[in-house]
KOLVEX-763961 format. One record per residue: x, y negated, z of N, C-alpha, C, O, CB in turn. Coordinates in nm, 3 decimals, decimal comma. Atoms other than C-alpha are relative to their C-alpha. Glycine has a CB too. Layout:
<nodes>
NODE   neast  nnorth     nup  caeast canorth    caup   ceast  cnorth     cup   oeast  onorth     oup  cbeast cbnorth    cbup
NODE       X       Y       Z       X       Y       Z       X       Y       Z       X       Y       Z       X       Y       Z
...
</nodes>
This chain:
<nodes>
NODE   neast  nnorth     nup  caeast canorth    caup   ceast  cnorth     cup   oeast  onorth     oup  cbeast cbnorth    cbup
NODE   0,084   0,003   0,114   4,802  -0,109   1,617   0,050  -0,144  -0,058   0,042  -0,233   0,026  -0,170   0,015   0,038
NODE  -0,026   0,127   0,072   4,917  -0,412   1,386  -0,132  -0,040  -0,035  -0,234   0,029  -0,024   0,094   0,012  -0,127
NODE   0,093   0,092   0,013   4,701  -0,677   1,291  -0,081   0,049  -0,149  -0,202   0,044  -0,170   0,073  -0,152   0,003
NODE   0,061  -0,033   0,138   4,648  -0,557   0,925  -0,101   0,163   0,040  -0,217   0,176   0,001   0,159   0,027  -0,139
NODE   0,085  -0,096  -0,050   4,509  -0,228   1,066  -0,106  -0,007   0,079  -0,198   0,073   0,064   0,056   0,065   0,049
NODE   0,127   0,032  -0,084   4,273  -0,361   1,321  -0,087  -0,062  -0,093  -0,207  -0,035  -0,081   0,023  -0,097   0,128
NODE   0,095   0,070   0,079   4,141  -0,600   1,020  -0,077   0,130  -0,111  -0,192   0,129  -0,157   0,093  -0,135  -0,087
NODE   0,073  -0,126   0,095   4,087  -0,254   0,796  -0,108   0,049   0,068  -0,221   0,050   0,020   0,094   0,134  -0,030
NODE   0,102  -0,045  -0,061   3,913  -0,111   1,062  -0,134  -0,071   0,042  -0,240  -0,010   0,055   0,051   0,042   0,089
NODE   0,113   0,067  -0,009   3,682  -0,390   1,134  -0,084  -0,030  -0,154  -0,205  -0,048  -0,164   0,042  -0,127   0,075
NODE   0,090   0,001   0,127   3,612  -0,421   0,738  -0,046   0,144  -0,029  -0,133   0,152  -0,115   0,080  -0,060  -0,132
NODE   0,063  -0,124   0,018   3,540  -0,051   0,739  -0,127   0,003   0,072  -0,228   0,042   0,014   0,085   0,109   0,042
NODE   0,116   0,023  -0,093   3,296  -0,105   1,011  -0,099  -0,062  -0,057  -0,211  -0,016  -0,078   0,030  -0,071   0,111
NODE   0,121   0,089   0,071   3,125  -0,381   0,853  -0,057   0,056  -0,124  -0,177   0,049  -0,153   0,051  -0,145  -0,042
NODE   0,058  -0,084   0,129   3,102  -0,185   0,527  -0,114   0,098   0,045  -0,227   0,096  -0,003   0,125   0,096  -0,075
NODE   0,105  -0,131  -0,055   2,915   0,109   0,700  -0,124  -0,059   0,065  -0,233  -0,001   0,059   0,076   0,108   0,127
NODE   0,129   0,046  -0,023   2,683  -0,144   0,868  -0,059  -0,051  -0,080  -0,181  -0,037  -0,065  -0,014  -0,067   0,079
NODE   0,068   0,041   0,104   2,597  -0,321   0,557  -0,038   0,129  -0,060  -0,161   0,118  -0,061   0,074  -0,094  -0,088
NODE   0,025  -0,114   0,036   2,557   0,022   0,418  -0,123   0,055   0,041  -0,194   0,113  -0,040   0,091   0,066   0,031
NODE   0,105  -0,030  -0,128   2,297   0,093   0,710  -0,120  -0,073  -0,042  -0,225  -0,023  -0,081   0,052  -0,059   0,160
NODE   0,070   0,104   0,032   2,137  -0,217   0,650  -0,084   0,032  -0,135  -0,206   0,047  -0,141   0,093  -0,115  -0,008
NODE   0,042  -0,028   0,162   2,082  -0,153   0,269  -0,109   0,114   0,009  -0,215   0,098  -0,050   0,145   0,059  -0,107
NODE   0,072  -0,099  -0,021   1,924   0,174   0,371  -0,103  -0,006   0,087  -0,203   0,061   0,059   0,066   0,085   0,027
NODE   0,108   0,056  -0,085   1,713   0,057   0,629  -0,095  -0,082  -0,052  -0,210  -0,071  -0,010   0,048  -0,066   0,098
NODE   0,067   0,085   0,065   1,586  -0,216   0,404  -0,088   0,104  -0,110  -0,210   0,091  -0,115   0,104  -0,115  -0,061
NODE   0,054  -0,057   0,093   1,506   0,040   0,121  -0,128   0,125   0,070  -0,236   0,166   0,027   0,130   0,057  -0,087
NODE   0,119  -0,070  -0,071   1,334   0,262   0,379  -0,121  -0,057   0,054  -0,218   0,014   0,080   0,043   0,059   0,100
NODE   0,130   0,100  -0,050   1,084   0,005   0,497  -0,077  -0,048  -0,135  -0,200  -0,048  -0,136   0,061  -0,155   0,094
NODE   0,080  -0,009   0,089   1,012  -0,080   0,142  -0,098   0,122  -0,060  -0,207   0,117  -0,116   0,067  -0,037  -0,068
NODE   0,082  -0,126   0,040   0,925   0,285   0,081  -0,133   0,019   0,101  -0,239   0,064   0,060   0,103   0,141   0,011
NODE   0,090  -0,041  -0,129   0,718   0,316   0,408  -0,109  -0,110  -0,050  -0,223  -0,066  -0,063   0,078  -0,024   0,184
NODE   0,101   0,089   0,039   0,529  -0,022   0,290  -0,062   0,042  -0,151  -0,172  -0,009  -0,176   0,064  -0,148   0,002
NODE   0,052  -0,032   0,143   0,455   0,113  -0,075  -0,080   0,106   0,040  -0,201   0,093   0,017   0,110   0,040  -0,122
NODE   0,097  -0,109  -0,048   0,322   0,448   0,078  -0,120  -0,049   0,068  -0,229  -0,014   0,024   0,067   0,092   0,096
NODE   0,090   0,042  -0,089   0,121   0,273   0,345  -0,110  -0,067  -0,107  -0,226  -0,025  -0,104   0,069  -0,102   0,115
NODE   0,063   0,038   0,074  -0,014   0,063   0,068  -0,103   0,111  -0,085  -0,225   0,098  -0,095   0,087  -0,068  -0,058
NODE   0,069  -0,104   0,073  -0,115   0,374  -0,140  -0,096   0,071   0,067  -0,194   0,111   0,005   0,084   0,088  -0,049
NODE   0,092  -0,051  -0,062  -0,287   0,524   0,132  -0,126  -0,100   0,035  -0,243  -0,062   0,035   0,064   0,056   0,107
NODE   0,125   0,102  -0,030  -0,505   0,219   0,221  -0,076  -0,007  -0,122  -0,196  -0,027  -0,101   0,043  -0,157   0,042
NODE   0,068   0,004   0,095  -0,609   0,220  -0,143  -0,086   0,154  -0,016  -0,201   0,157  -0,060   0,092  -0,045  -0,108
NODE   0,048  -0,133   0,010  -0,676   0,620  -0,131  -0,135  -0,013   0,105  -0,244   0,032   0,068   0,127   0,120   0,048
NODE   0,096  -0,014  -0,089  -0,894   0,565   0,173  -0,110  -0,074  -0,044  -0,221  -0,021  -0,046   0,039  -0,033   0,124
NODE   0,109   0,075   0,044  -1,091   0,263   0,041  -0,072   0,070  -0,141  -0,174   0,029  -0,197   0,056  -0,152  -0,025
NODE   0,060  -0,053   0,142  -1,151   0,489  -0,277  -0,084   0,123   0,089  -0,189   0,147   0,031   0,141   0,065  -0,144
NODE   0,063  -0,069  -0,063  -1,285   0,746  -0,029  -0,116  -0,038   0,054  -0,222   0,024   0,052   0,062   0,038   0,067
NODE   0,106   0,082  -0,055  -1,479   0,494   0,139  -0,110  -0,039  -0,084  -0,228  -0,029  -0,052   0,053  -0,112   0,048
NODE   0,104   0,048   0,143  -1,654   0,367  -0,184  -0,061   0,132  -0,050  -0,184   0,130  -0,052   0,098  -0,079  -0,152
NODE   0,072  -0,105   0,021  -1,730   0,718  -0,294  -0,093   0,038   0,097  -0,209   0,057   0,061   0,072   0,090  -0,024
NODE   0,120  -0,035  -0,105  -1,910   0,807   0,026  -0,097  -0,080  -0,030  -0,207  -0,030  -0,053   0,028  -0,018   0,152
NODE   0,112   0,110   0,000  -2,100   0,478  -0,010  -0,073   0,038  -0,102  -0,194   0,051  -0,088   0,042  -0,150  -0,017
NODE   0,079  -0,039   0,144  -2,184   0,582  -0,386  -0,067   0,093   0,023  -0,183   0,072  -0,010   0,076   0,039  -0,122
NODE   0,067  -0,080  -0,031  -2,291   0,912  -0,262  -0,106  -0,029   0,072  -0,209  -0,014   0,006   0,057   0,069   0,040
NODE   0,081   0,038  -0,099  -2,498   0,804   0,033  -0,116  -0,111  -0,032  -0,214  -0,134   0,039   0,089  -0,044   0,101
NODE   0,094   0,103   0,036  -2,674   0,528  -0,154  -0,042   0,031  -0,165  -0,094  -0,053  -0,239   0,075  -0,158   0,027
NODE   0,016  -0,031   0,127  -2,695   0,742  -0,488  -0,018  -0,123  -0,118  -0,114  -0,157  -0,187  -0,112   0,087   0,007
NODE  -0,055   0,119   0,082  -2,531   0,454  -0,678   0,065   0,075  -0,139   0,117   0,186  -0,127   0,129  -0,094   0,098
NODE  -0,067  -0,017   0,115  -2,406   0,487  -1,048   0,126  -0,085  -0,023   0,155  -0,186   0,041  -0,089  -0,019  -0,100
NODE  -0,094   0,077   0,055  -2,110   0,386  -1,235  -0,029  -0,125  -0,043  -0,120  -0,125  -0,126   0,048   0,057  -0,089
NODE   0,062   0,103   0,053  -2,145   0,020  -1,297  -0,087  -0,082   0,107  -0,100  -0,204   0,094  -0,077   0,050  -0,111
NODE   0,103   0,039  -0,103  -2,387  -0,043  -0,996   0,111  -0,119   0,091   0,232  -0,103   0,110  -0,067   0,164   0,106
NODE  -0,072   0,077  -0,081  -2,283  -0,348  -0,784   0,058   0,055   0,124  -0,011   0,136   0,185  -0,072  -0,100   0,028
NODE  -0,067  -0,028  -0,111  -2,043  -0,296  -0,504   0,027  -0,094   0,099   0,139  -0,144   0,105   0,099   0,045  -0,032
NODE  -0,031   0,122  -0,107  -2,083  -0,546  -0,208   0,105   0,051   0,084   0,120   0,169   0,116  -0,131  -0,047   0,100
NODE  -0,103  -0,027  -0,074  -1,799  -0,573  -0,016  -0,030   0,023   0,163   0,041   0,085   0,242   0,091  -0,107  -0,027
NODE   0,025  -0,033  -0,125  -1,981  -0,586   0,300  -0,074   0,117   0,061  -0,100   0,142   0,179  -0,047  -0,091   0,036
NODE   0,052  -0,130  -0,030  -2,142  -0,257   0,251   0,123   0,098   0,068   0,094   0,176   0,159  -0,061   0,063  -0,143
NODE  -0,110  -0,064  -0,049  -1,803  -0,104   0,328   0,089  -0,047   0,129   0,142   0,026   0,213   0,077   0,005  -0,106
NODE  -0,081   0,055  -0,111  -1,632  -0,331   0,561  -0,094  -0,087   0,105  -0,175  -0,169   0,063   0,119  -0,095  -0,066
NODE   0,073   0,042  -0,104  -1,782  -0,436   0,896  -0,029   0,066   0,127   0,030   0,174   0,139  -0,096  -0,024  -0,044
NODE   0,036  -0,053  -0,143  -1,896  -0,340   1,231  -0,089   0,159  -0,061  -0,172   0,154  -0,151  -0,125  -0,143   0,108
NODE   0,049  -0,097   0,005  -1,998   0,033   1,228  -0,021   0,045  -0,165  -0,123   0,094  -0,214  -0,108  -0,016   0,087
NODE  -0,018  -0,027   0,157  -1,899   0,078   0,851   0,124   0,082  -0,017   0,185   0,114   0,086   0,016  -0,140  -0,092
NODE  -0,125  -0,072   0,076  -1,615   0,261   0,667   0,132  -0,064   0,059   0,227   0,001   0,102  -0,005  -0,025  -0,177
NODE  -0,133   0,066  -0,063  -1,358   0,010   0,784  -0,064  -0,112   0,079  -0,156  -0,180   0,032   0,120  -0,061  -0,118
NODE   0,026   0,123  -0,101  -1,392  -0,245   1,093   0,047  -0,116  -0,089  -0,028  -0,211  -0,109   0,091   0,007   0,157
NODE  -0,087   0,126   0,051  -1,145  -0,481   0,904  -0,005   0,029  -0,114  -0,027   0,148  -0,139   0,144  -0,028   0,044
NODE  -0,071  -0,014   0,125  -1,062  -0,526   0,559   0,142   0,036   0,010   0,224  -0,018   0,085  -0,009  -0,119  -0,072
NODE  -0,130  -0,038  -0,022  -0,763  -0,339   0,492   0,118  -0,102  -0,076   0,100  -0,165  -0,179   0,006   0,150  -0,051
NODE  -0,091   0,109   0,038  -0,452  -0,548   0,445   0,130   0,070  -0,068   0,153   0,183  -0,026   0,041  -0,093   0,136
NODE  -0,085  -0,068   0,022  -0,144  -0,464   0,250   0,107  -0,022   0,095   0,108  -0,128   0,159   0,025  -0,011  -0,117
NODE  -0,085   0,004  -0,101   0,151  -0,391   0,464   0,125  -0,118  -0,024   0,197  -0,165   0,064   0,050   0,147   0,015
NODE  -0,112   0,112   0,060   0,391  -0,650   0,244  -0,047  -0,109   0,034  -0,165  -0,121  -0,001   0,029  -0,009  -0,153
NODE   0,065   0,144  -0,017   0,327  -1,000   0,355  -0,021  -0,048  -0,115  -0,108  -0,134  -0,113   0,076  -0,102   0,072
NODE   0,008   0,073   0,147   0,349  -1,097  -0,020  -0,151   0,074  -0,047  -0,221   0,016  -0,131   0,162   0,046  -0,126
NODE   0,097  -0,087   0,096   0,064  -0,826  -0,112  -0,147  -0,058   0,056  -0,162  -0,094   0,173   0,021   0,195   0,021
NODE   0,123   0,008  -0,038  -0,305  -0,893  -0,110  -0,101   0,111  -0,100  -0,063   0,155  -0,209  -0,036  -0,159  -0,007
NODE   0,078  -0,097   0,067  -0,598  -0,660  -0,222  -0,099  -0,075  -0,052  -0,142  -0,180  -0,005  -0,050   0,111   0,080
NODE   0,170   0,061   0,076  -0,909  -0,728  -0,470  -0,061   0,144  -0,020  -0,018   0,250  -0,067   0,007  -0,106  -0,197
NODE   0,083  -0,128   0,017  -1,185  -0,502  -0,446  -0,077  -0,039  -0,145  -0,097  -0,153  -0,185  -0,118   0,031   0,146
NODE   0,056   0,001   0,103  -1,352  -0,431  -0,755  -0,168  -0,054   0,016  -0,215  -0,018   0,125   0,027   0,135  -0,051
NODE   0,127   0,064  -0,004  -1,709  -0,599  -0,790  -0,128   0,126  -0,044  -0,248   0,098  -0,039   0,012  -0,140  -0,116
NODE   0,100  -0,092   0,058  -1,899  -0,282  -0,922   0,047   0,148   0,021   0,170   0,155   0,032  -0,021  -0,032  -0,156
NODE  -0,076  -0,144  -0,015  -1,840   0,127  -0,879   0,067   0,018  -0,122   0,006  -0,002  -0,226  -0,096   0,133   0,025
NODE  -0,063  -0,028   0,122  -1,591   0,207  -1,123  -0,019   0,183  -0,030  -0,080   0,268   0,034   0,171  -0,058   0,018
NODE  -0,013  -0,141   0,102  -1,547   0,537  -1,331   0,072   0,072   0,090   0,133   0,013   0,179   0,086  -0,007  -0,159
NODE  -0,069  -0,061  -0,035  -1,404   0,824  -1,218   0,154   0,018  -0,039   0,191   0,033  -0,155  -0,062   0,073  -0,006
NODE  -0,160   0,058   0,034  -1,014   0,781  -1,190   0,040  -0,101   0,003   0,156  -0,115  -0,034   0,050   0,013  -0,102
NODE  -0,029   0,124   0,009  -1,028   0,425  -1,148  -0,012  -0,036   0,147  -0,118  -0,013   0,205  -0,085  -0,075  -0,100
NODE   0,008   0,054  -0,118  -0,935   0,273  -0,815  -0,064  -0,114   0,023  -0,038  -0,214  -0,043   0,101  -0,013   0,039
NODE   0,101   0,113  -0,065  -1,195   0,046  -0,626   0,100  -0,131   0,031   0,075  -0,248   0,001  -0,083   0,062   0,161
NODE  -0,060   0,133  -0,059  -0,912  -0,168  -0,465   0,141   0,016  -0,070   0,200   0,122  -0,093   0,006  -0,011   0,185
NODE  -0,108   0,016   0,079  -0,622  -0,302  -0,643   0,103  -0,099   0,066   0,063  -0,212   0,092  -0,047  -0,046  -0,134
NODE  -0,063   0,074  -0,069  -0,312  -0,437  -0,475   0,072  -0,092  -0,102   0,104  -0,041  -0,210   0,078   0,074   0,092
NODE  -0,097   0,089   0,094  -0,115  -0,749  -0,649   0,117   0,028  -0,021   0,168  -0,010  -0,127   0,017  -0,117   0,035
NODE  -0,147  -0,060   0,037   0,216  -0,598  -0,624  -0,005   0,155  -0,070   0,095   0,227  -0,061   0,096   0,011   0,154
NODE   0,000  -0,120   0,055   0,115  -0,286  -0,805   0,114  -0,003  -0,123   0,184   0,095  -0,149  -0,148   0,033  -0,044
NODE  -0,110  -0,050   0,098   0,347  -0,360  -1,092   0,139  -0,072   0,048   0,244  -0,018   0,012  -0,039  -0,044  -0,168
NODE  -0,135   0,029  -0,070   0,625  -0,566  -0,903   0,089   0,073   0,089   0,211   0,088   0,090  -0,017  -0,091   0,065
NODE  -0,089  -0,078  -0,107   0,693  -0,366  -0,622  -0,083   0,149   0,001  -0,093   0,211   0,107   0,002  -0,089   0,177
NODE   0,070  -0,148   0,023   0,493  -0,026  -0,744  -0,096   0,024   0,129  -0,064   0,117   0,203   0,127   0,136  -0,008
NODE   0,114  -0,012  -0,123   0,182  -0,056  -0,465  -0,114   0,049  -0,096  -0,218  -0,010  -0,126  -0,044  -0,165   0,097
NODE   0,145  -0,074   0,089  -0,034   0,181  -0,688   0,035   0,139   0,018   0,155   0,167   0,023  -0,022  -0,037  -0,192
NODE  -0,002  -0,120  -0,016  -0,092   0,541  -0,643   0,085   0,011  -0,182   0,095  -0,066  -0,277  -0,173   0,071   0,047
NODE  -0,064  -0,074   0,135   0,103   0,768  -0,930  -0,110   0,047  -0,092  -0,105   0,039  -0,215   0,091   0,137   0,039
NODE   0,128  -0,063   0,078  -0,231   0,925  -1,031  -0,137  -0,022   0,083  -0,146  -0,014   0,205   0,021   0,171  -0,023
NODE   0,133   0,024  -0,044  -0,575   0,858  -0,968  -0,101   0,084  -0,057  -0,220   0,055  -0,044  -0,034  -0,128  -0,023
NODE   0,077  -0,138   0,046  -0,710   1,193  -1,141  -0,063   0,047   0,111  -0,002   0,078   0,213   0,093   0,120  -0,057
NODE   0,101  -0,074  -0,111  -1,016   1,324  -0,933  -0,034  -0,135   0,066  -0,127  -0,119   0,147   0,076   0,131   0,120
NODE   0,074   0,083  -0,072  -1,080   0,979  -0,802  -0,128  -0,067  -0,044  -0,187  -0,143   0,032   0,075  -0,084   0,031
</nodes>
């Protein structure tokens, strides 16, 4: 093999590694996005369960300590899997179709459910 052939083989291998890295990063971002959406869905189910158990109506206060804590729906407050993301809880029981937990990456990295119909 000549030096040119060796250089071409190395360049091709580096290109393939670069493609794998890019694909792995895309997979990681998609997994973080889906985990965030699942956290929001779990929070919604917990909030609706709390609402039904306590006979609350839309607009009634939703205290955070009612859902999060020892022997509650969540032991610990859910966290966005992306280090840049944080969640905000609504302070009242939302209407059907409105999520009670909002990720601040909902617009920039699409950390929001595509549809909340039936929530």
